[in-house]
C-alpha positions as CSV (number, residue, x, y, z in Angstrom):
1,M,-141.4,37.6,71.4
2,P,-143.6,40.6,72.2
3,A,-144.3,41.4,75.8
4,R,-148.0,40.9,75.3
5,R,-147.4,37.3,74.1
6,W,-145.2,36.6,77.2
7,W,-148.1,37.7,79.4
8,I,-150.6,35.4,77.6
9,E,-148.3,32.4,77.8
10,A,-147.6,33.0,81.5
11,L,-151.4,33.4,82.2
12,M,-152.1,30.1,80.4
13,L,-149.5,28.3,82.4
14,V,-150.8,29.7,85.7
15,C,-154.4,28.7,84.8
16,G,-153.3,25.2,83.9
17,A,-151.2,24.8,87.1
18,A,-154.1,26.2,89.2
19,E,-156.5,23.9,87.6
20,G,-154.3,20.9,88.2
21,V,-153.6,21.8,91.9
22,F,-157.3,22.5,92.5
23,G,-158.2,19.1,91.0
24,L,-155.7,17.3,93.3
25,L,-157.0,19.0,96.4
26,L,-160.6,17.9,95.7
27,T,-159.9,14.2,95.3
28,S,-157.7,11.5,96.5
29,E,-158.3,8.9,93.8
30,P,-155.1,7.9,92.0
31,W,-156.5,8.1,88.5
32,R,-157.5,11.8,89.2
33,W,-153.8,12.4,90.1
34,V,-152.8,11.0,86.8
35,G,-155.3,13.2,84.9
36,A,-154.3,16.3,86.7
37,A,-150.6,15.7,86.0
38,L,-151.4,15.0,82.3
39,G,-153.5,18.1,82.1
40,M,-150.6,20.3,83.3
41,A,-148.3,18.5,80.8
42,L,-150.8,19.3,78.0
43,V,-150.9,22.9,79.1
44,A,-147.1,23.1,79.0
45,T,-147.2,21.5,75.5
46,L,-149.4,24.3,74.3
47,L,-146.3,26.5,74.3
48,L,-145.4,24.8,71.0
49,R,-148.8,25.6,69.3
50,H,-147.5,28.6,67.3
51,R,-145.5,26.6,64.9
52,R,-147.1,23.1,64.9
53,W,-150.7,24.0,65.5
54,R,-152.2,22.0,62.5
55,W,-151.6,18.6,64.1
56,L,-150.6,19.5,67.7
57,L,-153.8,21.2,68.7
58,P,-156.2,18.4,67.5
59,L,-153.8,15.9,69.2
60,L,-153.9,17.8,72.5
61,L,-157.7,17.9,72.4
62,A,-157.9,14.2,71.8
63,L,-155.5,13.5,74.8
64,N,-157.5,16.0,76.8
65,A,-160.2,13.3,77.1
66,L,-157.9,11.7,79.8
67,A,-157.2,15.0,81.6
68,T,-160.4,17.0,81.1
69,S,-158.6,20.3,81.3
70,F,-160.6,23.5,80.7
71,T,-157.5,25.4,79.8
72,V,-156.4,22.9,77.2
73,M,-159.8,22.9,75.6
74,V,-160.3,26.6,75.5
75,V,-156.8,27.5,74.3
76,A,-156.6,24.7,71.7
77,V,-160.0,25.4,70.2
78,Y,-159.5,29.1,70.2
79,G,-155.9,28.8,68.8
80,F,-157.0,26.5,66.0
81,A,-160.0,28.8,65.1
82,T,-157.7,31.8,64.8
83,R,-155.2,30.1,62.5
84,S,-157.3,27.9,60.2
85,S,-159.0,29.3,57.2
86,S,-161.3,26.2,56.7
87,R,-164.6,26.4,58.4
88,V,-165.0,22.6,58.1
89,L,-161.8,21.9,60.0
90,I,-162.7,24.4,62.6
91,A,-166.1,22.7,63.1
92,L,-164.5,19.3,63.4
93,V,-161.8,20.4,65.9
94,T,-164.5,22.2,67.9
95,L,-166.6,19.0,67.9
96,L,-163.5,17.0,69.0
97,G,-162.8,19.5,71.8
98,A,-166.4,19.3,73.0
99,V,-166.6,15.5,72.9
100,A,-163.1,15.0,74.5
101,T,-163.9,17.3,77.3
102,A,-167.5,16.5,78.0
103,L,-167.6,12.8,77.4
104,P,-165.5,11.6,80.4
105,P,-167.6,13.4,83.0
106,L,-170.7,12.2,81.3
107,V,-169.6,8.6,81.3
108,L,-167.7,8.4,84.6
109,S,-169.6,10.8,86.9
110,R,-173.0,9.9,88.5
111,E,-173.6,13.2,90.2
112,P,-176.9,15.0,89.6
113,G,-175.4,18.2,88.1
114,T,-173.3,16.3,85.5
115,V,-175.6,17.1,82.5
116,V,-175.6,20.8,83.4
117,F,-171.8,20.7,83.7
118,V,-171.5,19.0,80.3
119,I,-173.8,21.6,78.7
120,L,-171.6,24.4,80.1
121,L,-168.5,22.6,78.7
122,V,-170.1,22.4,75.3
123,L,-171.0,26.1,75.4
124,M,-167.5,27.0,76.5
125,T,-166.1,25.1,73.5
126,L,-168.5,26.8,71.1
127,T,-167.7,30.2,72.6
128,S,-164.0,29.6,72.2
129,A,-164.4,28.6,68.5
130,V,-166.6,31.7,67.8
131,L,-164.2,34.0,69.5
132,G,-161.3,32.4,67.6
133,M,-163.1,32.9,64.2
134,Y,-163.9,36.5,65.2
135,T,-160.3,37.2,66.1
136,S,-159.1,35.7,62.8
137,A,-161.6,37.8,60.8
138,R,-160.6,40.9,62.7
139,R,-156.9,40.3,62.1
140,E,-157.6,39.7,58.4
141,L,-159.6,42.9,58.2
142,L,-156.8,44.8,59.9
143,D,-154.2,43.4,57.6
144,Q,-156.3,44.4,54.6
145,L,-156.8,47.9,55.9
146,R,-153.1,48.2,56.7
147,A,-152.3,46.9,53.2
148,R,-154.7,49.4,51.6
149,A,-153.3,52.2,53.7
150,E,-149.8,51.3,52.7
151,Q,-150.9,51.0,49.1
152,A,-152.7,54.3,49.2
153,E,-149.6,55.9,50.8
154,H,-147.4,54.5,48.1
155,G,-149.8,55.6,45.4
156,R,-149.9,59.1,46.8
157,A,-146.1,59.2,47.0
158,V,-145.9,58.0,43.4
159,A,-148.5,60.5,42.3
160,E,-146.7,63.3,44.1
161,E,-143.4,62.3,42.5
162,Q,-145.0,62.1,39.0
163,A,-146.6,65.6,39.6
164,R,-143.2,67.0,40.6
165,R,-141.6,65.5,37.5
166,A,-144.3,66.7,35.3
167,E,-144.0,70.2,36.8
168,R,-140.2,70.2,36.4
169,T,-140.6,69.1,32.8
170,R,-143.2,71.8,32.1
171,I,-141.0,74.4,33.6
172,A,-137.9,73.1,31.7
173,R,-139.8,73.4,28.5
174,E,-141.0,76.9,29.2
175,M,-137.4,77.9,30.0
176,H,-136.2,76.2,26.9
177,D,-138.7,78.0,24.8
178,I,-137.7,81.3,26.4
179,V,-134.0,81.0,26.4
180,A,-133.4,79.1,23.1
181,H,-135.1,81.6,20.8
182,K,-133.8,84.7,22.5
183,I,-130.2,83.5,23.0
184,S,-130.1,82.2,19.4
185,L,-131.0,85.7,18.2
186,I,-128.3,87.3,20.4
187,A,-125.7,84.7,19.2
188,L,-126.7,85.3,15.6
189,Q,-126.3,89.1,15.9
190,A,-123.1,88.7,17.7
191,G,-121.8,86.4,15.0
192,A,-122.8,88.9,12.3
193,L,-121.0,91.7,14.1
194,E,-117.9,89.6,14.5
195,V,-117.8,88.6,10.8
196,N,-118.8,91.9,9.2
197,Q,-116.1,94.3,10.2
198,N,-117.2,97.0,7.8
199,L,-120.7,97.8,9.2
200,D,-121.5,101.4,9.6
201,Q,-122.5,102.9,12.9
202,A,-126.2,102.7,12.2
203,Q,-126.1,99.0,11.4
204,V,-124.0,98.3,14.5
205,A,-126.4,100.3,16.6
206,A,-129.4,98.4,15.2
207,A,-127.8,95.0,15.8
208,A,-126.8,96.0,19.3
209,G,-130.3,97.3,20.0
210,L,-131.9,94.0,18.8
211,M,-129.4,92.1,21.1
212,R,-130.3,94.4,24.0
213,R,-134.0,93.9,23.5
214,S,-133.7,90.2,23.1
215,A,-131.6,89.9,26.3
216,A,-134.0,92.1,28.2
217,D,-137.0,90.1,27.1
218,A,-135.3,86.8,28.0
219,L,-134.5,88.1,31.4
220,T,-138.0,89.4,32.0
221,E,-139.6,86.2,31.0
222,L,-137.1,84.1,33.0
223,R,-137.9,86.1,36.1
224,Q,-141.6,85.4,35.6
225,V,-140.9,81.7,35.3
226,L,-138.6,81.6,38.3
227,G,-141.2,83.6,40.2
228,V,-143.6,80.7,39.7
229,L,-141.0,78.4,41.2
230,R,-140.7,80.6,44.2
231,G,-144.4,81.2,44.6
232,T,-146.9,79.2,46.6
233,E,-149.7,79.0,44.1
234,E,-149.6,75.6,42.4
235,S,-151.9,76.6,39.6
236,A,-150.1,79.8,38.7
237,P,-149.6,80.0,34.9
238,L,-146.1,80.0,33.5
239,A,-145.0,83.0,31.6
240,P,-144.9,84.1,28.9
241,Q,-148.5,83.9,27.6
242,P,-148.2,85.0,24.0
243,T,-151.0,86.2,21.7
244,W,-151.5,85.9,18.0
245,E,-149.7,89.1,17.3
246,D,-146.7,87.7,19.0
247,V,-146.6,84.9,16.4
248,R,-146.3,87.5,13.6
249,R,-143.7,89.4,15.7
250,L,-141.5,86.3,15.9
251,V,-141.0,86.5,12.1
252,T,-140.4,90.2,12.2
253,T,-137.7,89.7,14.9
254,S,-136.0,87.0,12.9
255,Q,-136.0,89.2,9.8
256,E,-134.4,92.0,11.7
257,A,-131.7,89.5,12.9
258,G,-130.8,88.7,9.3
259,I,-132.8,85.5,8.7
260,R,-134.3,85.4,5.2
261,V,-137.7,84.3,6.3
262,E,-141.0,85.1,4.6
263,L,-144.4,85.1,6.3
264,Y,-147.5,83.7,4.5
265,D,-150.3,84.7,6.8
266,F,-153.8,83.7,5.6
267,I,-155.5,84.1,8.9
268,D,-158.3,86.7,9.0
269,A,-160.4,85.6,12.0
270,P,-159.4,86.2,15.6
271,V,-157.4,83.3,17.0
272,P,-158.2,82.1,20.6
273,D,-155.4,82.6,23.0
274,P,-154.8,78.9,23.8
275,L,-154.5,78.2,20.1
276,A,-152.3,81.2,19.6
277,R,-149.9,80.0,22.4
278,T,-149.6,76.6,20.8
279,A,-148.9,78.1,17.4
280,Y,-146.4,80.6,18.9
281,R,-144.4,77.7,20.4
282,V,-144.3,75.9,17.1
283,V,-143.2,78.9,15.2
284,Q,-140.7,79.8,17.9
285,E,-139.1,76.4,17.9
286,G,-139.0,76.2,14.1
287,L,-137.3,79.6,13.8
288,T,-134.9,78.8,16.7
289,N,-133.7,75.7,14.8
290,I,-133.3,77.8,11.7
291,H,-131.2,80.3,13.7
292,K,-129.0,77.5,14.9
293,H,-128.6,75.2,12.0
294,A,-129.8,77.0,8.8
295,R,-129.4,80.7,9.1
296,H,-127.9,81.1,5.6
297,T,-130.9,79.5,3.9
298,K,-134.3,80.8,2.8
299,A,-137.1,80.0,5.1
300,R,-140.9,80.5,5.3
301,V,-143.6,80.5,7.8
302,A,-147.1,79.7,6.6
303,L,-150.3,80.2,8.7
304,I,-153.5,78.8,7.2
305,G,-156.9,78.0,8.7
306,E,-160.3,79.2,9.8
307,P,-162.6,78.7,12.8
308,G,-164.5,75.4,12.8
309,D,-161.7,73.7,10.8
310,E,-158.0,73.5,11.5
311,L,-155.0,75.8,12.0
312,I,-152.0,74.8,10.0
313,V,-148.7,76.1,11.1
314,E,-145.7,75.4,8.8
315,V,-142.1,76.4,9.4
316,S,-139.7,75.3,6.7
317,N,-136.3,76.1,5.2
318,L,-134.0,74.8,2.5
319,L,-131.7,72.1,3.8
320,P,-128.2,73.7,4.3
321,R,-125.1,72.2,2.8
322,G,-122.1,71.8,4.9
323,F,-123.2,74.3,7.6
324,T,-122.4,73.6,11.2
325,T,-123.1,75.5,14.4
326,D,-121.5,75.8,17.7
327,L,-124.7,76.5,19.5
328,P,-125.7,73.7,21.9
329,G,-129.1,72.0,21.6
330,A,-131.2,71.0,24.6
331,R,-132.9,68.2,22.5
332,M,-136.2,69.2,24.1
333,G,-137.7,71.6,21.6
334,L,-139.4,69.3,19.2
335,S,-140.4,67.0,22.0
336,G,-141.9,69.9,23.9
337,I,-144.0,71.3,21.0
338,E,-145.1,67.7,20.1
339,T,-146.5,67.4,23.6
340,R,-148.1,70.9,23.4
341,V,-149.7,70.1,20.0
342,S,-150.9,66.6,21.1
343,H,-152.4,68.2,24.3
344,A,-154.3,70.6,22.0
345,G,-155.7,67.6,20.0
346,G,-153.5,68.2,17.0
347,T,-150.7,66.4,15.2
348,I,-147.1,67.5,14.3
349,T,-144.5,66.3,11.9
350,A,-140.9,67.3,11.5
351,G,-138.3,66.2,9.0
352,P,-136.9,66.6,5.5
353,T,-139.3,66.8,2.5
354,S,-139.1,65.6,-1.0
355,D,-138.4,69.1,-2.4
356,G,-135.2,69.5,-0.3
357,R,-136.6,71.3,2.7
358,F,-136.8,70.7,6.4
359,E,-140.3,71.2,7.5
360,V,-142.1,71.5,10.9
361,K,-145.8,71.3,10.3
362,A,-148.5,71.3,13.0
363,V,-152.2,70.7,12.3
364,I,-154.3,71.9,15.3
365,P,-158.1,71.8,15.6
366,W,-159.7,75.3,15.6
367,P,-162.9,75.4,17.5
368,A,-165.8,77.2,15.8
369,Q,-166.5,80.7,17.1
370,T,-169.6,81.0,19.3
371,P,-172.0,83.7,18.2
């Protein structure tokens, strides 16, 4: 039991005992002695009000007609009003308390100030009921505010956790886009050097130079991404931020790495950077999968569209037969570009076609150019 509640119970017992002793000192009539003793017993019984208040408090108020205890009347009416949610029951219990406390003095006493005394008793009863309902409403309000605060705190924690997960996913996709394409080029060149033992010095130097540039680019871009992780700016953009020329350069780099890929570029108008970044990731992921799983087949990259219509990005290759690779897959590439394309308002499909090819095709809205 809290210390504050102990003090309340002790104060109630002291008031009840003082009221009984004071009543005994003022009179010598035997029935007054019985009433004072009953009043102190009723006050002691109030200690049980916390668990059995529904029937105990009305019963004590009814018995208080024999004791006429102010303490019993005030505590019982107040306690019932703080616990009951029915205004009708509170009104009935208040009426019971007022009648049980005021009726005996009004009937038995013939003193001139009895009416005033009864009026004061009724006012005390009403005041106890009003204070009890106010306390109940205040407790309910505090409980609601506490629940809202806990709910808001929980919601904020969930939102922060979701933000952290989304940021980790975004960074993971960026790192996948950077690493997968560059490392697949390096692995492809290393495999070609390992298989072809009769390459002349110029070919070896060209392959080594491509591997060096790919590794250097991957390290640079990874440093930029990891720099965002170490930085304090939450809205810092993740690198790299490619342009439309980088989309064409992806095909050139794959051709230099030995992939038989053709570029069909039908884009004449300037491509906005956000649209170019989305197209870059689609082409990059498509070529990365070709490097891993279909490097001995013919592939093509088609870029079609115009402002005010749609940009179509298609990366496809002939389905290989019996080719396997030891390069691991993160299983995030297609999911990542699907999220990017959907965020840009477009659609993407990936899978085998009826003409024996594997195709990744993205259709992205291309906003009209402003004059």
